[in-house]
N, C-alpha and C positions, 0 to 999 in steps of 0.2 A: 504494500500500500504506500502511496506517496505520502510524504511527511507533511501533515496538516499544520504542525507547529512551525515548520519552515515557511509555509505559505502565509500563515498569520503574521509571522515575524517580518516577512517581506512587505506585506501590506502595511503593517504598523510603521515600518521604516520610511515608506513612501508618503505617508499622510502629512507630516510636517512640511515637506517641500510643496505638495499640492496646495495645502492651506496657505502657505506663504505666496505662492505664485498666482493662485486663483482668487483667494480671499483677502490677500494682503495681511495675513496673520491669522489670528483665531485658532492657533494650533491646538490649544487645550480643548476647546469646544469641538473642533474637528475630530480630534483623536477620540474623544468621548462618544461622539455620534457614530464614528466608524466602528469602534469596538462593540457598540450595541448592535449595529447592523450585522457585523461578522458573527456575533453570538447568535443572532436570530437565524443565520444562514449555515451554522456549523454542520448540521447533518447534510444539507445540500452540498456544501463545499467538499465534504468527504466523498460523497457519491460522485459528484462531477469530476473531481480530481482523479479518482480511481477509474471512472469510465473513460476519461480522456487518456489516461495512461495506458489503458488496455485497448485503445483504438475503437471503443464502442460508440463514441461520439466524436464528431469532427470539430474543428475550430469554429465553424459557423454555428453548429449546435450549441457549443459552449457559450458563445457570445449571446445567442438567443436566450438560453436558460438564465444566464446571469442578468441580462438586461430585463428579463421578465420579472425579476424580483426587485426592480428599482423602486416600486411603490412602498417597499418595506423600509427604504432608507429615509426615515423621517427627518433626520437632521434637526432634532429638537433643540439641542444646545445652541446650534448656530442660529436658528430662528429666534431664540430668546435673546441672542446678541444683536438682533435687529438687522440681519443681513437681508439683502434683496433676494427675491425669488430667483431672478436670473442668475445671480452668483451661486446660490444654493444648487440650482439645477446643473450649472457647469461643474461645480465641485462633485456632486453626486455622479454625474456621467464620467468624470475623471476617475473617481473611486472604482466604478464598475470596470473601467478600462484597466486599472491596476490589478483588480481581482483576476480578470481574464489573463492578463500578462503573467501574473503570479502563478496561476495554475499551469500555464504553458511552460514556465521557467522552472518550476519545482521538479518537474520530471527530468 
């Protein structure tokens, strides 16, 4: 089985840079929101990573599955910080991209 801890570590390392580049900061709030999102996806991440590693799903399938869960990314802490919806959407989409890239790279 692919290393889920390694995937979560990769995602966690990428969040501060994303927050800085897209949101102009808010790294604590961004990290909190992404950790909540990852926790809600843990079983799915395990399944997707294993399925991708075994060749049961393609890159396109993986992207579809991850992006289908975007509604779960509530970004509550960032909303409370008063960030605009456009910035939150850009950040959420970037996080989804990091998850996809992470699954591909963990293998």
